[in-house]
C-alpha positions as CSV (number, residue, x, y, z in Angstrom):
1,M,0.1,0.0,0.1
2,A,1.6,3.4,-1.1
3,V,2.0,6.1,1.7
4,T,0.4,9.6,0.7
5,T,1.8,12.8,1.7
6,K,-1.3,13.7,3.4
7,Q,-0.6,10.3,5.7
8,I,2.7,11.3,6.2
9,L,1.4,14.7,7.5
10,I,-1.1,13.3,9.6
11,F,1.3,10.9,11.2
12,S,3.8,13.7,11.8
13,F,1.2,16.1,13.5
14,L,-0.1,13.5,15.7
15,F,3.3,12.3,16.8
16,L,4.5,15.8,17.7
17,F,1.3,16.3,19.6
18,F,1.6,13.5,21.7
19,L,5.4,13.1,22.0
20,P,5.6,15.5,25.1
21,Y,3.0,13.2,26.9
22,V,4.9,9.9,25.7
23,C,8.2,11.1,26.7
24,A,7.1,12.1,30.2
25,V,8.6,10.1,32.9
26,N,8.4,10.7,36.6
27,L,12.1,10.6,37.8
28,I,10.7,10.8,41.3
29,L,10.1,7.2,42.8
30,N,7.5,6.5,45.4
31,G,6.1,10.2,44.8
32,G,2.8,9.1,46.1
33,F,4.5,7.6,49.4
34,E,2.8,4.2,49.0
35,N,6.0,2.1,50.3
36,N,7.7,2.0,53.4
37,P,11.0,0.0,54.2
38,A,10.3,-2.5,56.8
39,G,10.7,-1.3,60.4
40,T,11.1,2.4,59.3
41,Q,9.0,5.4,59.2
42,L,10.8,6.9,56.2
43,P,9.4,6.5,52.8
44,Q,11.2,4.3,50.2
45,Y,13.7,6.0,47.9
46,W,13.6,9.4,49.9
47,G,16.4,10.7,52.1
48,F,15.5,12.4,55.4
49,T,17.0,15.3,57.6
50,F,16.2,17.5,60.7
51,T,17.5,20.8,61.3
52,Q,17.5,20.1,65.1
53,T,17.3,22.6,67.9
54,S,17.2,20.6,71.1
55,G,16.4,17.1,72.1
56,T,15.6,14.2,69.9
57,P,13.0,14.9,67.0
58,T,10.4,12.4,66.3
59,H,10.3,10.8,62.8
60,S,8.3,12.0,60.2
61,F,5.8,9.2,59.0
62,I,3.2,8.2,56.4
63,R,-0.5,8.4,57.7
64,N,-3.6,6.8,56.0
65,D,-5.4,9.3,53.8
66,S,-7.8,11.0,56.5
67,Y,-7.6,14.3,54.5
68,N,-9.6,13.2,51.4
69,L,-6.5,12.9,48.9
70,N,-6.2,9.3,47.3
71,G,-3.7,6.9,48.7
72,N,-1.0,7.8,51.6
73,Y,0.8,11.0,51.8
74,Y,3.9,12.1,53.7
75,Y,3.6,14.1,57.1
76,L,6.6,16.3,57.6
77,N,6.4,16.3,61.6
78,D,9.0,17.2,64.0
79,I,9.3,17.7,67.8
80,P,11.1,19.8,68.6
81,G,13.4,21.7,65.9
82,P,12.4,23.4,62.6
83,Q,12.6,22.1,59.1
84,P,12.0,18.6,58.9
85,T,13.2,17.8,55.4
86,I,12.9,15.0,52.7
87,Y,14.8,14.9,49.7
88,Q,15.4,12.6,46.5
89,D,18.5,12.8,44.4
90,V,18.0,12.5,40.5
91,T,20.3,12.1,37.4
92,I,19.4,14.5,34.4
93,Q,20.6,15.8,31.3
94,Y,22.7,19.0,31.5
95,N,20.4,21.9,30.8
96,E,17.4,19.8,31.0
97,T,14.0,21.4,31.5
98,L,12.1,19.8,34.1
99,R,8.6,20.1,35.4
100,L,7.9,19.7,39.3
101,T,4.4,19.2,40.4
102,G,2.6,17.9,43.6
103,N,0.3,18.7,46.3
104,Y,0.6,20.0,50.0
105,R,-1.4,21.0,52.8
106,T,-0.9,22.1,56.7
107,I,-1.6,19.7,59.2
108,S,-1.4,21.8,62.2
109,I,-0.8,25.4,62.7
110,G,1.8,27.5,65.1
111,S,1.2,30.7,66.2
112,S,4.2,32.5,64.3
113,P,3.9,32.7,60.2
114,N,5.5,30.3,58.3
115,T,5.9,28.6,55.0
116,F,6.5,25.4,53.4
117,G,9.6,25.3,50.8
118,I,10.9,23.2,48.2
119,R,14.7,23.4,47.3
120,F,16.8,22.6,44.4
121,T,20.3,21.8,44.9
122,N,23.2,21.1,42.4
123,L,24.9,18.0,44.0
124,S,27.9,18.5,41.7
125,T,28.7,21.7,43.5
126,G,26.5,21.6,46.5
127,S,25.4,24.8,46.0
128,I,21.5,25.6,46.3
129,L,20.1,26.7,42.8
130,E,16.8,28.0,44.4
131,T,14.4,27.8,47.2
132,I,10.7,28.5,46.6
133,T,7.9,29.1,49.7
134,Y,4.5,28.8,49.9
135,N,2.0,30.2,52.6
136,P,-0.6,27.6,52.7
137,T,-4.2,28.0,53.5
138,A,-5.0,26.3,56.8
139,G,-6.7,22.7,56.0
140,Q,-6.6,22.8,52.4
141,W,-4.9,20.6,49.9
142,K,-3.2,22.8,47.3
143,T,-0.8,22.1,44.3
144,F,2.5,23.5,42.9
145,D,3.6,23.5,39.5
146,I,7.4,24.5,38.9
147,T,9.1,24.6,35.5
148,R,12.7,25.4,35.4
149,Q,16.0,24.6,33.3
150,F,18.8,23.1,35.5
151,A,22.6,23.7,34.3
152,T,23.7,20.5,36.1
153,T,23.5,16.5,35.6
154,S,23.1,15.9,39.3
155,L,19.7,17.3,41.1
156,R,18.6,16.9,44.7
157,V,14.8,18.1,45.3
158,S,13.9,18.8,48.9
159,F,10.5,19.4,50.8
160,I,11.0,21.4,53.6
161,G,8.2,21.3,56.4
162,Q,8.5,24.5,57.7
163,F,10.3,28.0,57.8
164,G,9.4,29.5,61.1
165,A,7.1,28.1,63.9
166,D,6.2,24.5,64.5
167,D,3.8,24.1,61.6
168,D,3.4,20.5,60.3
169,Y,2.9,20.0,56.4
170,A,1.8,16.9,54.3
171,I,3.0,16.4,50.8
172,D,1.7,14.0,48.2
173,N,1.7,12.9,44.3
174,I,5.3,14.2,43.8
175,A,6.2,14.2,40.2
176,L,9.5,15.1,38.4
177,E,9.1,15.2,34.8
178,S,10.8,16.4,31.4
179,N,8.3,17.2,28.5
180,V,11.0,18.4,26.1
181,P,12.2,15.6,23.7
182,E,15.7,14.6,23.5
183,P,17.5,15.9,20.2
184,S,18.2,12.1,19.2
185,L,14.8,11.4,19.3
186,L,13.6,14.2,17.3
187,A,16.4,13.2,14.7
188,S,15.2,9.8,14.8
189,F,11.4,11.1,13.9
190,F,12.8,13.2,11.2
191,L,15.0,10.7,9.7
192,G,12.1,8.1,9.6
193,L,9.9,10.7,7.5
194,F,12.7,10.9,5.1
195,F,12.5,7.3,4.2
196,L,8.9,7.1,4.6
197,N,9.0,10.0,2.0
198,L,11.6,8.1,-0.5
199,L,9.2,4.8,0.0
200,R,6.5,6.9,-1.2
201,K,8.3,8.1,-4.2
202,K,9.4,4.8,-5.4
203,K,5.9,3.5,-5.3
């Protein structure tokens, strides 16, 4: 069966339209916090730190979903000491553009104003690339949606429970995706179109 120019154009349009969705892969593992290693309160695939002020802080933990979001979520809780933090390290392409999305909400509210934070760190140099803060509305799930280009191949994404008073936050549905097709993939696509066109002319 001969391949027409119209068929090639339709195929090209559909390929380019759906390519970002096909290529989007979540680089974050266990972003829904559905899995725990046995005998620990830490979520699988995540690192965990405290900025401890005194005493021995309690661990954060996964709770069942009592706040009307599907599945489990992660509760950034600390007693005492501010900034309970979980993080995950990912390997990316240099200058890759990534999109970070997820949900957050307050669990308990202290007396002083404070914020929930997301931090990007260049692991190659140890430098903090950016820290983004949010002022959550009490008792409501909210979303964050961040798109950035990163001049590194080794990136740490951290979620910080508080900047200020002893407020506790929950996070869920964390996804770090690249919707930008790789040059090699686009080159393969256009090479395929070239050979399709040659095949059409020969027939």
